[in-house]
mmCIF file as gemmi writes it, N, C-alpha and C atoms, coordinates in Angstrom:
data_model
loop_
_atom_site.group_PDB
_atom_site.id
_atom_site.type_symbol
_atom_site.label_atom_id
_atom_site.label_alt_id
_atom_site.label_comp_id
_atom_site.label_asym_id
_atom_site.label_entity_id
_atom_site.label_seq_id
_atom_site.pdbx_PDB_ins_code
_atom_site.Cartn_x
_atom_site.Cartn_y
_atom_site.Cartn_z
_atom_site.occupancy
_atom_site.B_iso_or_equiv
_atom_site.pdbx_formal_charge
_atom_site.auth_seq_id
_atom_site.auth_asym_id
_atom_site.pdbx_PDB_model_num
ATOM 1 N N . MET Axp A 1 ? 93.178 75.849 117.024 1 0 ? 1 A 1
ATOM 2 C CA . MET Axp A 1 ? 94.557 76.005 117.499 1 0 ? 1 A 1
ATOM 3 C C . MET Axp A 1 ? 95.226 77.199 116.84 1 0 ? 1 A 1
ATOM 4 N N . LEU Axp A 2 ? 95.203 77.289 115.54 1 0 ? 2 A 1
ATOM 5 C CA . LEU Axp A 2 ? 95.875 78.385 114.857 1 0 ? 2 A 1
ATOM 6 C C . LEU Axp A 2 ? 95.162 79.717 115.15 1 0 ? 2 A 1
ATOM 7 N N . GLY Axp A 3 ? 93.865 79.674 115.343 1 0 ? 3 A 1
ATOM 8 C CA . GLY Axp A 3 ? 93.151 80.893 115.729 1 0 ? 3 A 1
ATOM 9 C C . GLY Axp A 3 ? 93.63 81.49 117.021 1 0 ? 3 A 1
ATOM 10 N N . ILE Axp A 4 ? 93.959 80.676 117.961 1 0 ? 4 A 1
ATOM 11 C CA . ILE Axp A 4 ? 94.483 81.093 119.278 1 0 ? 4 A 1
ATOM 12 C C . ILE Axp A 4 ? 95.878 81.699 119.086 1 0 ? 4 A 1
ATOM 13 N N . LEU Axp A 5 ? 96.673 81.08 118.318 1 0 ? 5 A 1
ATOM 14 C CA . LEU Axp A 5 ? 98.031 81.583 117.998 1 0 ? 5 A 1
ATOM 15 C C . LEU Axp A 5 ? 97.962 82.926 117.327 1 0 ? 5 A 1
ATOM 16 N N . ARG Axp A 6 ? 97.075 83.029 116.353 1 0 ? 6 A 1
ATOM 17 C CA . ARG Axp A 6 ? 96.933 84.292 115.616 1 0 ? 6 A 1
ATOM 18 C C . ARG Axp A 6 ? 96.469 85.406 116.577 1 0 ? 6 A 1
ATOM 19 N N . GLU Axp A 7 ? 95.56 85.162 117.448 1 0 ? 7 A 1
ATOM 20 C CA . GLU Axp A 7 ? 95.11 86.129 118.451 1 0 ? 7 A 1
ATOM 21 C C . GLU Axp A 7 ? 96.261 86.543 119.37 1 0 ? 7 A 1
ATOM 22 N N . GLN Axp A 8 ? 97.042 85.597 119.782 1 0 ? 8 A 1
ATOM 23 C CA . GLN Axp A 8 ? 98.196 85.946 120.673 1 0 ? 8 A 1
ATOM 24 C C . GLN Axp A 8 ? 99.215 86.819 119.913 1 0 ? 8 A 1
ATOM 25 N N . VAL Axp A 9 ? 99.458 86.453 118.677 1 0 ? 9 A 1
ATOM 26 C CA . VAL Axp A 9 ? 100.435 87.276 117.883 1 0 ? 9 A 1
ATOM 27 C C . VAL Axp A 9 ? 99.84 88.724 117.716 1 0 ? 9 A 1
ATOM 28 N N . GLU Axp A 10 ? 98.604 88.841 117.36 1 0 ? 10 A 1
ATOM 29 C CA . GLU Axp A 10 ? 97.982 90.149 117.188 1 0 ? 10 A 1
ATOM 30 C C . GLU Axp A 10 ? 97.991 90.936 118.516 1 0 ? 10 A 1
ATOM 31 N N . ASP Axp A 11 ? 97.822 90.29 119.65 1 0 ? 11 A 1
ATOM 32 C CA . ASP Axp A 11 ? 97.881 90.978 120.918 1 0 ? 11 A 1
ATOM 33 C C . ASP Axp A 11 ? 99.291 91.5 121.204 1 0 ? 11 A 1
ATOM 34 N N . VAL Axp A 12 ? 100.286 90.694 120.93 1 0 ? 12 A 1
ATOM 35 C CA . VAL Axp A 12 ? 101.612 91.099 121.155 1 0 ? 12 A 1
ATOM 36 C C . VAL Axp A 12 ? 102.079 92.262 120.233 1 0 ? 12 A 1
ATOM 37 N N . ILE Axp A 13 ? 101.598 92.201 118.986 1 0 ? 13 A 1
ATOM 38 C CA . ILE Axp A 13 ? 101.882 93.258 118.031 1 0 ? 13 A 1
ATOM 39 C C . ILE Axp A 13 ? 101.189 94.589 118.452 1 0 ? 13 A 1
ATOM 40 N N . ALA Axp A 14 ? 99.934 94.469 118.877 1 0 ? 14 A 1
ATOM 41 C CA . ALA Axp A 14 ? 99.194 95.658 119.342 1 0 ? 14 A 1
ATOM 42 C C . ALA Axp A 14 ? 99.893 96.311 120.534 1 0 ? 14 A 1
ATOM 43 N N . GLU Axp A 15 ? 100.372 95.492 121.438 1 0 ? 15 A 1
ATOM 44 C CA . GLU Axp A 15 ? 101.11 96.034 122.645 1 0 ? 15 A 1
ATOM 45 C C . GLU Axp A 15 ? 102.395 96.656 122.201 1 0 ? 15 A 1
ATOM 46 N N . TYR Axp A 16 ? 103.127 96.026 121.291 1 0 ? 16 A 1
ATOM 47 C CA . TYR Axp A 16 ? 104.362 96.593 120.776 1 0 ? 16 A 1
ATOM 48 C C . TYR Axp A 16 ? 104.128 97.918 120.095 1 0 ? 16 A 1
ATOM 49 N N . LEU Axp A 17 ? 103.126 97.968 119.25 1 0 ? 17 A 1
ATOM 50 C CA . LEU Axp A 17 ? 102.832 99.228 118.476 1 0 ? 17 A 1
ATOM 51 C C . LEU Axp A 17 ? 102.58 100.416 119.49 1 0 ? 17 A 1
ATOM 52 N N . GLU Axp A 18 ? 101.816 100.092 120.538 1 0 ? 18 A 1
ATOM 53 C CA . GLU Axp A 18 ? 101.505 101.112 121.539 1 0 ? 18 A 1
ATOM 54 C C . GLU Axp A 18 ? 102.776 101.575 122.264 1 0 ? 18 A 1
ATOM 55 N N . GLU Axp A 19 ? 103.623 100.619 122.612 1 0 ? 19 A 1
ATOM 56 C CA . GLU Axp A 19 ? 104.83 100.917 123.356 1 0 ? 19 A 1
ATOM 57 C C . GLU Axp A 19 ? 105.867 101.615 122.503 1 0 ? 19 A 1
ATOM 58 N N . SER Axp A 20 ? 105.875 101.315 121.197 1 0 ? 20 A 1
ATOM 59 C CA . SER Axp A 20 ? 106.953 101.875 120.296 1 0 ? 20 A 1
ATOM 60 C C . SER Axp A 20 ? 106.619 103.297 119.88 1 0 ? 20 A 1
ATOM 61 N N . GLY Axp A 21 ? 105.5 103.795 120.231 1 0 ? 21 A 1
ATOM 62 C CA . GLY Axp A 21 ? 105.152 105.172 119.805 1 0 ? 21 A 1
ATOM 63 C C . GLY Axp A 21 ? 104.811 105.203 118.314 1 0 ? 21 A 1
ATOM 64 N N . ALA Axp A 22 ? 104.141 104.206 117.791 1 0 ? 22 A 1
ATOM 65 C CA . ALA Axp A 22 ? 103.818 104.163 116.374 1 0 ? 22 A 1
ATOM 66 C C . ALA Axp A 22 ? 102.961 105.317 116.012 1 0 ? 22 A 1
ATOM 67 N N . ILE Axp A 23 ? 103.272 105.903 114.871 1 0 ? 23 A 1
ATOM 68 C CA . ILE Axp A 23 ? 102.551 107.114 114.329 1 0 ? 23 A 1
ATOM 69 C C . ILE Axp A 23 ? 101.918 106.77 112.986 1 0 ? 23 A 1
ATOM 70 N N . PRO Axp A 24 ? 100.6 106.955 112.874 1 0 ? 24 A 1
ATOM 71 C CA . PRO Axp A 24 ? 100.01 106.701 111.528 1 0 ? 24 A 1
ATOM 72 C C . PRO Axp A 24 ? 100.338 107.912 110.631 1 0 ? 24 A 1
ATOM 73 N N . VAL Axp A 25 ? 100.779 107.608 109.428 1 0 ? 25 A 1
ATOM 74 C CA . VAL Axp A 25 ? 101.16 108.656 108.463 1 0 ? 25 A 1
ATOM 75 C C . VAL Axp A 25 ? 100.672 108.308 107.055 1 0 ? 25 A 1
ATOM 76 N N . ARG Axp A 26 ? 100.491 109.36 106.226 1 0 ? 26 A 1
ATOM 77 C CA . ARG Axp A 26 ? 100.236 109.133 104.845 1 0 ? 26 A 1
ATOM 78 C C . ARG Axp A 26 ? 101.594 108.999 104.123 1 0 ? 26 A 1
ATOM 79 N N . ALA Axp A 27 ? 101.656 108.275 103.082 1 0 ? 27 A 1
ATOM 80 C CA . ALA Axp A 27 ? 102.849 108.039 102.301 1 0 ? 27 A 1
ATOM 81 C C . ALA Axp A 27 ? 103.535 109.325 101.937 1 0 ? 27 A 1
ATOM 82 N N . GLU Axp A 28 ? 102.784 110.359 101.571 1 0 ? 28 A 1
ATOM 83 C CA . GLU Axp A 28 ? 103.36 111.631 101.204 1 0 ? 28 A 1
ATOM 84 C C . GLU Axp A 28 ? 104.19 112.253 102.313 1 0 ? 28 A 1
ATOM 85 N N . GLN Axp A 29 ? 103.846 112.008 103.545 1 0 ? 29 A 1
ATOM 86 C CA . GLN Axp A 29 ? 104.577 112.527 104.673 1 0 ? 29 A 1
ATOM 87 C C . GLN Axp A 29 ? 105.995 111.91 104.781 1 0 ? 29 A 1
ATOM 88 N N . LEU Axp A 30 ? 106.212 110.836 104.09 1 0 ? 30 A 1
ATOM 89 C CA . LEU Axp A 30 ? 107.526 110.195 103.989 1 0 ? 30 A 1
ATOM 90 C C . LEU Axp A 30 ? 108.228 110.405 102.627 1 0 ? 30 A 1
ATOM 91 N N . ASN Axp A 31 ? 107.683 111.3 101.878 1 0 ? 31 A 1
ATOM 92 C CA . ASN Axp A 31 ? 108.173 111.585 100.517 1 0 ? 31 A 1
ATOM 93 C C . ASN Axp A 31 ? 107.996 110.347 99.603 1 0 ? 31 A 1
ATOM 94 N N . LEU Axp A 32 ? 106.937 109.6 99.837 1 0 ? 32 A 1
ATOM 95 C CA . LEU Axp A 32 ? 106.616 108.454 98.982 1 0 ? 32 A 1
ATOM 96 C C . LEU Axp A 32 ? 105.386 108.759 98.148 1 0 ? 32 A 1
ATOM 97 N N . ASP Axp A 33 ? 105.191 108.047 97.082 1 0 ? 33 A 1
ATOM 98 C CA . ASP Axp A 33 ? 104.039 108.193 96.228 1 0 ? 33 A 1
ATOM 99 C C . ASP Axp A 33 ? 102.783 107.922 97.028 1 0 ? 33 A 1
ATOM 100 N N . GLY Axp A 34 ? 101.782 108.759 96.902 1 0 ? 34 A 1
ATOM 101 C CA . GLY Axp A 34 ? 100.554 108.644 97.591 1 0 ? 34 A 1
ATOM 102 C C . GLY Axp A 34 ? 99.849 107.315 97.436 1 0 ? 34 A 1
ATOM 103 N N . ARG Axp A 35 ? 100.149 106.657 96.293 1 0 ? 35 A 1
ATOM 104 C CA . ARG Axp A 35 ? 99.524 105.333 96.049 1 0 ? 35 A 1
ATOM 105 C C . ARG Axp A 35 ? 100.039 104.26 97.005 1 0 ? 35 A 1
ATOM 106 N N . CYS Axp A 36 ? 101.014 104.56 97.811 1 0 ? 36 A 1
ATOM 107 C CA . CYS Axp A 36 ? 101.507 103.572 98.802 1 0 ? 36 A 1
ATOM 108 C C . CYS Axp A 36 ? 100.533 103.481 99.994 1 0 ? 36 A 1
ATOM 109 N N . GLY Axp A 37 ? 99.703 104.465 100.1 1 0 ? 37 A 1
ATOM 110 C CA . GLY Axp A 37 ? 98.644 104.413 101.129 1 0 ? 37 A 1
ATOM 111 C C . GLY Axp A 37 ? 99.105 104.918 102.501 1 0 ? 37 A 1
ATOM 112 N N . ASN Axp A 38 ? 98.366 104.54 103.543 1 0 ? 38 A 1
ATOM 113 C CA . ASN Axp A 38 ? 98.667 104.859 104.89 1 0 ? 38 A 1
ATOM 114 C C . ASN Axp A 38 ? 99.608 103.851 105.527 1 0 ? 38 A 1
ATOM 115 N N . LEU Axp A 39 ? 100.532 104.394 106.325 1 0 ? 39 A 1
ATOM 116 C CA . LEU Axp A 39 ? 101.558 103.533 106.973 1 0 ? 39 A 1
ATOM 117 C C . LEU Axp A 39 ? 101.643 103.876 108.385 1 0 ? 39 A 1
ATOM 118 N N . LEU Axp A 40 ? 102.416 103.067 109.15 1 0 ? 40 A 1
ATOM 119 C CA . LEU Axp A 40 ? 102.747 103.332 110.506 1 0 ? 40 A 1
ATOM 120 C C . LEU Axp A 40 ? 104.255 103.494 110.55 1 0 ? 40 A 1
ATOM 121 N N . ILE Axp A 41 ? 104.731 104.438 111.455 1 0 ? 41 A 1
ATOM 122 C CA . ILE Axp A 41 ? 106.161 104.572 111.577 1 0 ? 41 A 1
ATOM 123 C C . ILE Axp A 41 ? 106.518 104.649 113.042 1 0 ? 41 A 1
ATOM 124 N N . SER Axp A 42 ? 107.739 104.34 113.35 1 0 ? 42 A 1
ATOM 125 C CA . SER Axp A 42 ? 108.28 104.583 114.678 1 0 ? 42 A 1
ATOM 126 C C . SER Axp A 42 ? 109.667 105.164 114.486 1 0 ? 42 A 1
ATOM 127 N N . ILE Axp A 43 ? 109.871 106.411 114.803 1 0 ? 43 A 1
ATOM 128 C CA . ILE Axp A 43 ? 111.127 107.072 114.708 1 0 ? 43 A 1
ATOM 129 C C . ILE Axp A 43 ? 112.044 106.448 115.741 1 0 ? 43 A 1
ATOM 130 N N . ASP Axp A 44 ? 111.594 106.236 116.962 1 0 ? 44 A 1
ATOM 131 C CA . ASP Axp A 44 ? 112.462 105.694 118.011 1 0 ? 44 A 1
ATOM 132 C C . ASP Axp A 44 ? 112.944 104.323 117.708 1 0 ? 44 A 1
ATOM 133 N N . GLU Axp A 45 ? 112.052 103.48 117.164 1 0 ? 45 A 1
ATOM 134 C CA . GLU Axp A 45 ? 112.4 102.063 116.87 1 0 ? 45 A 1
ATOM 135 C C . GLU Axp A 45 ? 113.006 101.933 115.492 1 0 ? 45 A 1
ATOM 136 N N . GLY Axp A 46 ? 112.829 102.914 114.588 1 0 ? 46 A 1
ATOM 137 C CA . GLY Axp A 46 ? 113.422 102.876 113.287 1 0 ? 46 A 1
ATOM 138 C C . GLY Axp A 46 ? 112.754 101.908 112.321 1 0 ? 46 A 1
ATOM 139 N N . TRP Axp A 47 ? 111.46 102.078 112.126 1 0 ? 47 A 1
ATOM 140 C CA . TRP Axp A 47 ? 110.808 101.22 111.143 1 0 ? 47 A 1
ATOM 141 C C . TRP Axp A 47 ? 109.602 101.932 110.532 1 0 ? 47 A 1
ATOM 142 N N . ILE Axp A 48 ? 109.205 101.391 109.364 1 0 ? 48 A 1
ATOM 143 C CA . ILE Axp A 48 ? 107.964 101.758 108.726 1 0 ? 48 A 1
ATOM 144 C C . ILE Axp A 48 ? 107.19 100.432 108.565 1 0 ? 48 A 1
ATOM 145 N N . ALA Axp A 49 ? 105.878 100.496 108.885 1 0 ? 49 A 1
ATOM 146 C CA . ALA Axp A 49 ? 105.046 99.276 108.751 1 0 ? 49 A 1
ATOM 147 C C . ALA Axp A 49 ? 103.9 99.491 107.792 1 0 ? 49 A 1
ATOM 148 N N . SER Axp A 50 ? 103.586 98.433 107.125 1 0 ? 50 A 1
ATOM 149 C CA . SER Axp A 50 ? 102.438 98.407 106.229 1 0 ? 50 A 1
ATOM 150 C C . SER Axp A 50 ? 101.529 97.231 106.674 1 0 ? 50 A 1
ATOM 151 N N . THR Axp A 51 ? 100.22 97.474 106.569 1 0 ? 51 A 1
ATOM 152 C CA . THR Axp A 51 ? 99.294 96.401 106.917 1 0 ? 51 A 1
ATOM 153 C C . THR Axp A 51 ? 98.733 95.779 105.663 1 0 ? 51 A 1
ATOM 154 N N . GLY Axp A 52 ? 98.489 94.483 105.697 1 0 ? 52 A 1
ATOM 155 C CA . GLY Axp A 52 ? 97.884 93.831 104.564 1 0 ? 52 A 1
ATOM 156 C C . GLY Axp A 52 ? 98.813 93.683 103.395 1 0 ? 52 A 1
ATOM 157 N N . ASN Axp A 53 ? 98.336 93.989 102.265 1 0 ? 53 A 1
ATOM 158 C CA . ASN Axp A 53 ? 99.065 93.797 101.004 1 0 ? 53 A 1
ATOM 159 C C . ASN Axp A 53 ? 100.187 94.87 100.897 1 0 ? 53 A 1
ATOM 160 N N . THR Axp A 54 ? 101.417 94.467 100.733 1 0 ? 54 A 1
ATOM 161 C CA . THR Axp A 54 ? 102.517 95.403 100.62 1 0 ? 54 A 1
ATOM 162 C C . THR Axp A 54 ? 102.916 95.732 99.215 1 0 ? 54 A 1
ATOM 163 N N . LYS Axp A 55 ? 102.222 95.232 98.217 1 0 ? 55 A 1
ATOM 164 C CA . LYS Axp A 55 ? 102.614 95.438 96.821 1 0 ? 55 A 1
ATOM 165 C C . LYS Axp A 55 ? 102.647 96.895 96.444 1 0 ? 55 A 1
ATOM 166 N N . ARG Axp A 56 ? 101.699 97.706 96.897 1 0 ? 56 A 1
ATOM 167 C CA . ARG Axp A 56 ? 101.728 99.156 96.546 1 0 ? 56 A 1
ATOM 168 C C . ARG Axp A 56 ? 102.944 99.858 97.093 1 0 ? 56 A 1
ATOM 169 N N . LEU Axp A 57 ? 103.277 99.542 98.363 1 0 ? 57 A 1
ATOM 170 C CA . LEU Axp A 57 ? 104.459 100.183 98.968 1 0 ? 57 A 1
ATOM 171 C C . LEU Axp A 57 ? 105.673 99.683 98.301 1 0 ? 57 A 1
ATOM 172 N N . GLU Axp A 58 ? 105.785 98.417 97.954 1 0 ? 58 A 1
ATOM 173 C CA . GLU Axp A 58 ? 106.989 97.901 97.294 1 0 ? 58 A 1
ATOM 174 C C . GLU Axp A 58 ? 107.097 98.441 95.93 1 0 ? 58 A 1
ATOM 175 N N . TYR Axp A 59 ? 106.014 98.596 95.161 1 0 ? 59 A 1
ATOM 176 C CA . TYR Axp A 59 ? 106.11 99.061 93.78 1 0 ? 59 A 1
ATOM 177 C C . TYR Axp A 59 ? 106.238 100.564 93.732 1 0 ? 59 A 1
ATOM 178 N N . TYR Axp A 60 ? 105.291 101.266 94.283 1 0 ? 60 A 1
ATOM 179 C CA . TYR Axp A 60 ? 105.252 102.729 94.197 1 0 ? 60 A 1
ATOM 180 C C . TYR Axp A 60 ? 106.239 103.437 95.179 1 0 ? 60 A 1
ATOM 181 N N . GLY Axp A 61 ? 106.627 102.714 96.229 1 0 ? 61 A 1
ATOM 182 C CA . GLY Axp A 61 ? 107.525 103.351 97.219 1 0 ? 61 A 1
ATOM 183 C C . GLY Axp A 61 ? 108.975 102.875 97.072 1 0 ? 61 A 1
ATOM 184 N N . GLY Axp A 62 ? 109.218 101.96 96.165 1 0 ? 62 A 1
ATOM 185 C CA . GLY Axp A 62 ? 110.572 101.501 95.99 1 0 ? 62 A 1
ATOM 186 C C . GLY Axp A 62 ? 111.035 100.495 97.077 1 0 ? 62 A 1
ATOM 187 N N . PHE Axp A 63 ? 110.109 99.957 97.813 1 0 ? 63 A 1
ATOM 188 C CA . PHE Axp A 63 ? 110.485 99.085 98.903 1 0 ? 63 A 1
ATOM 189 C C . PHE Axp A 63 ? 110.728 97.644 98.401 1 0 ? 63 A 1
ATOM 190 N N . GLU Axp A 64 ? 110.604 97.417 97.132 1 0 ? 64 A 1
ATOM 191 C CA . GLU Axp A 64 ? 110.96 96.084 96.591 1 0 ? 64 A 1
ATOM 192 C C . GLU Axp A 64 ? 112.452 95.881 96.656 1 0 ? 64 A 1
ATOM 193 N N . TYR Axp A 65 ? 113.223 97.01 96.84 1 0 ? 65 A 1
ATOM 194 C CA . TYR Axp A 65 ? 114.652 96.91 96.929 1 0 ? 65 A 1
ATOM 195 C C . TYR Axp A 65 ? 115.141 96.759 98.378 1 0 ? 65 A 1
ATOM 196 N N . VAL Axp A 66 ? 114.23 96.763 99.311 1 0 ? 66 A 1
ATOM 197 C CA . VAL Axp A 66 ? 114.621 96.55 100.704 1 0 ? 66 A 1
ATOM 198 C C . VAL Axp A 66 ? 115.106 95.12 100.874 1 0 ? 66 A 1
ATOM 199 N N . ASN Axp A 67 ? 116.316 94.922 101.366 1 0 ? 67 A 1
ATOM 200 C CA . ASN Axp A 67 ? 116.835 93.621 101.623 1 0 ? 67 A 1
ATOM 201 C C . ASN Axp A 67 ? 115.837 92.799 102.494 1 0 ? 67 A 1
ATOM 202 N N . ARG Axp A 68 ? 115.578 91.602 102.127 1 0 ? 68 A 1
ATOM 203 C CA . ARG Axp A 68 ? 114.688 90.754 102.891 1 0 ? 68 A 1
ATOM 204 C C . ARG Axp A 68 ? 115.072 90.571 104.371 1 0 ? 68 A 1
ATOM 205 N N . ASP Axp A 69 ? 116.378 90.744 104.612 1 0 ? 69 A 1
ATOM 206 C CA . ASP Axp A 69 ? 116.814 90.68 106.022 1 0 ? 69 A 1
ATOM 207 C C . ASP Axp A 69 ? 116.356 91.887 106.834 1 0 ? 69 A 1
ATOM 208 N N . ASP Axp A 70 ? 115.919 92.918 106.139 1 0 ? 70 A 1
ATOM 209 C CA . ASP Axp A 70 ? 115.525 94.179 106.79 1 0 ? 70 A 1
ATOM 210 C C . ASP Axp A 70 ? 113.996 94.366 106.879 1 0 ? 70 A 1
ATOM 211 N N . LEU Axp A 71 ? 113.3 93.233 106.623 1 0 ? 71 A 1
ATOM 212 C CA . LEU Axp A 71 ? 111.82 93.313 106.781 1 0 ? 71 A 1
ATOM 213 C C . LEU Axp A 71 ? 111.331 92.108 107.552 1 0 ? 71 A 1
ATOM 214 N N . TYR Axp A 72 ? 110.262 92.367 108.288 1 0 ? 72 A 1
ATOM 215 C CA . TYR Axp A 72 ? 109.75 91.34 109.181 1 0 ? 72 A 1
ATOM 216 C C . TYR Axp A 72 ? 108.214 91.344 109.012 1 0 ? 72 A 1
ATOM 217 N N . ALA Axp A 73 ? 107.661 90.216 108.593 1 0 ? 73 A 1
ATOM 218 C CA . ALA Axp A 73 ? 106.253 90.021 108.441 1 0 ? 73 A 1
ATOM 219 C C . ALA Axp A 73 ? 105.698 89.32 109.648 1 0 ? 73 A 1
ATOM 220 N N . MET Axp A 74 ? 104.766 89.952 110.343 1 0 ? 74 A 1
ATOM 221 C CA . MET Axp A 74 ? 104.194 89.328 111.521 1 0 ? 74 A 1
ATOM 222 C C . MET Axp A 74 ? 102.716 89.683 111.545 1 0 ? 74 A 1
ATOM 223 N N . GLY Axp A 75 ? 101.864 88.696 111.64 1 0 ? 75 A 1
ATOM 224 C CA . GLY Axp A 75 ? 100.435 88.964 111.635 1 0 ? 75 A 1
ATOM 225 C C . GLY Axp A 75 ? 100.087 89.64 110.309 1 0 ? 75 A 1
ATOM 226 N N . GLU Axp A 76 ? 99.317 90.72 110.358 1 0 ? 76 A 1
ATOM 227 C CA . GLU Axp A 76 ? 98.937 91.419 109.156 1 0 ? 76 A 1
ATOM 228 C C . GLU Axp A 76 ? 99.864 92.597 108.869 1 0 ? 76 A 1
ATOM 229 N N . TYR Axp A 77 ? 100.962 92.721 109.622 1 0 ? 77 A 1
ATOM 230 C CA . TYR Axp A 77 ? 101.955 93.838 109.507 1 0 ? 77 A 1
ATOM 231 C C . TYR Axp A 77 ? 103.209 93.337 108.835 1 0 ? 77 A 1
ATOM 232 N N . THR Axp A 78 ? 103.77 94.184 108.016 1 0 ? 78 A 1
ATOM 233 C CA . THR Axp A 78 ? 105.166 94.004 107.52 1 0 ? 78 A 1
ATOM 234 C C . THR Axp A 78 ? 105.914 95.199 107.95 1 0 ? 78 A 1
ATOM 235 N N . PHE Axp A 79 ? 107.022 94.988 108.729 1 0 ? 79 A 1
ATOM 236 C CA . PHE Axp A 79 ? 107.876 96.049 109.248 1 0 ? 79 A 1
ATOM 237 C C . PHE Axp A 79 ? 109.122 96.101 108.404 1 0 ? 79 A 1
ATOM 238 N N . TYR Axp A 80 ? 109.462 97.329 107.972 1 0 ? 80 A 1
ATOM 239 C CA . TYR Axp A 80 ? 110.66 97.573 107.245 1 0 ? 80 A 1
ATOM 240 C C . TYR Axp A 80 ? 111.645 98.381 108.067 1 0 ? 80 A 1
ATOM 241 N N . SER Axp A 81 ? 112.81 97.81 108.307 1 0 ? 81 A 1
ATOM 242 C CA . SER Axp A 81 ? 113.773 98.392 109.208 1 0 ? 81 A 1
ATOM 243 C C . SER Axp A 81 ? 114.588 99.527 108.562 1 0 ? 81 A 1
ATOM 244 N N . ASP Axp A 82 ? 114.977 100.502 109.382 1 0 ? 82 A 1
ATOM 245 C CA . ASP Axp A 82 ? 115.789 101.566 108.87 1 0 ? 82 A 1
ATOM 246 C C . ASP Axp A 82 ? 117.276 101.131 108.63 1 0 ? 82 A 1
ATOM 247 N N . ASP Axp A 83 ? 117.534 99.883 108.747 1 0 ? 83 A 1
ATOM 248 C CA . ASP Axp A 83 ? 118.845 99.35 108.327 1 0 ? 83 A 1
ATOM 249 C C . ASP Axp A 83 ? 118.919 99.453 106.793 1 0 ? 83 A 1
ATOM 250 N N . SER Axp A 84 ? 117.745 99.586 106.145 1 0 ? 84 A 1
ATOM 251 C CA . SER Axp A 84 ? 117.692 99.759 104.682 1 0 ? 84 A 1
ATOM 252 C C . SER Axp A 84 ? 117.807 101.29 104.374 1 0 ? 84 A 1
ATOM 253 N N . ASP Axp A 85 ? 118.608 101.648 103.399 1 0 ? 85 A 1
ATOM 254 C CA . ASP Axp A 85 ? 118.753 103.021 103.003 1 0 ? 85 A 1
ATOM 255 C C . ASP Axp A 85 ? 117.418 103.675 102.628 1 0 ? 85 A 1
ATOM 256 N N . ARG Axp A 86 ? 116.552 102.886 101.922 1 0 ? 86 A 1
ATOM 257 C CA . ARG Axp A 86 ? 115.275 103.44 101.455 1 0 ? 86 A 1
ATOM 258 C C . ARG Axp A 86 ? 114.406 103.813 102.61 1 0 ? 86 A 1
ATOM 259 N N . VAL Axp A 87 ? 114.365 102.973 103.596 1 0 ? 87 A 1
ATOM 260 C CA . VAL Axp A 87 ? 113.529 103.193 104.784 1 0 ? 87 A 1
ATOM 261 C C . VAL Axp A 87 ? 114.093 104.353 105.588 1 0 ? 87 A 1
ATOM 262 N N . ARG Axp A 88 ? 115.424 104.364 105.796 1 0 ? 88 A 1
ATOM 263 C CA . ARG Axp A 88 ? 116.09 105.413 106.536 1 0 ? 88 A 1
ATOM 264 C C . ARG Axp A 88 ? 115.819 106.78 105.91 1 0 ? 88 A 1
ATOM 265 N N . GLU Axp A 89 ? 115.936 106.865 104.565 1 0 ? 89 A 1
ATOM 266 C CA . GLU Axp A 89 ? 115.695 108.121 103.889 1 0 ? 89 A 1
ATOM 267 C C . GLU Axp A 89 ? 114.231 108.613 104.12 1 0 ? 89 A 1
ATOM 268 N N . ALA Axp A 90 ? 113.284 107.705 104.049 1 0 ? 90 A 1
ATOM 269 C CA . ALA Axp A 90 ? 111.891 108.068 104.26 1 0 ? 90 A 1
ATOM 270 C C . ALA Axp A 90 ? 111.644 108.603 105.708 1 0 ? 90 A 1
ATOM 271 N N . LEU Axp A 91 ? 112.257 107.936 106.698 1 0 ? 91 A 1
ATOM 272 C CA . LEU Axp A 91 ? 112.084 108.407 108.065 1 0 ? 91 A 1
ATOM 273 C C . LEU Axp A 91 ? 112.779 109.704 108.313 1 0 ? 91 A 1
ATOM 274 N N . GLU Axp A 92 ? 113.957 109.926 107.707 1 0 ? 92 A 1
ATOM 275 C CA . GLU Axp A 92 ? 114.73 111.222 107.861 1 0 ? 92 A 1
ATOM 276 C C . GLU Axp A 92 ? 113.881 112.304 107.213 1 0 ? 92 A 1
ATOM 277 N N . TYR Axp A 93 ? 113.244 112.113 106.072 1 0 ? 93 A 1
ATOM 278 C CA . TYR Axp A 93 ? 112.406 113.074 105.44 1 0 ? 93 A 1
ATOM 279 C C . TYR Axp A 93 ? 111.272 113.448 106.402 1 0 ? 93 A 1
ATOM 280 N N . TYR Axp A 94 ? 110.647 112.483 107.001 1 0 ? 94 A 1
ATOM 281 C CA . TYR Axp A 94 ? 109.575 112.809 107.936 1 0 ? 94 A 1
ATOM 282 C C . TYR Axp A 94 ? 110.094 113.601 109.102 1 0 ? 94 A 1
ATOM 283 N N . LYS Axp A 95 ? 111.211 113.207 109.696 1 0 ? 95 A 1
ATOM 284 C CA . LYS Axp A 95 ? 111.744 113.959 110.869 1 0 ? 95 A 1
ATOM 285 C C . LYS Axp A 95 ? 112.045 115.362 110.489 1 0 ? 95 A 1
ATOM 286 N N . GLU Axp A 96 ? 112.646 115.606 109.31 1 0 ? 96 A 1
ATOM 287 C CA . GLU Axp A 96 ? 112.958 116.963 108.932 1 0 ? 96 A 1
ATOM 288 C C . GLU Axp A 96 ? 111.701 117.793 108.667 1 0 ? 96 A 1
ATOM 289 N N . SER Axp A 97 ? 110.673 117.175 108.237 1 0 ? 97 A 1
ATOM 290 C CA . SER Axp A 97 ? 109.422 117.899 107.879 1 0 ? 97 A 1
ATOM 291 C C . SER Axp A 97 ? 108.672 118.283 109.132 1 0 ? 97 A 1
ATOM 292 N N . VAL Axp A 98 ? 108.844 117.594 110.245 1 0 ? 98 A 1
ATOM 293 C CA . VAL Axp A 98 ? 108.058 117.926 111.43 1 0 ? 98 A 1
ATOM 294 C C . VAL Axp A 98 ? 108.912 118.769 112.437 1 0 ? 98 A 1
ATOM 295 N N . GLU Axp A 99 ? 110.156 118.991 112.113 1 0 ? 99 A 1
ATOM 296 C CA . GLU Axp A 99 ? 111.033 119.779 113.04 1 0 ? 99 A 1
ATOM 297 C C . GLU Axp A 99 ? 110.715 121.271 112.814 1 0 ? 99 A 1
């Protein structure tokens, strides 16, 4: 039963990632410590996502200060909203660097 639910959630997330224009980036492209690893971002939707263990992003990237109301854990992804100053700053850095 839970396996079916997990598959459905993963399918919905995969579809959302495709529709949201998710971009794979290295942490350095967001002005974050490289030890944060690889991330996904959506400029249009205003989020940064990490897969699996978020401890490196939270510790090395300062995302431990992101308000819990501004993050959403679904499946193996944790999405950090640009409602948080830290996330917004990282996304703005990326936008400025690609312009």
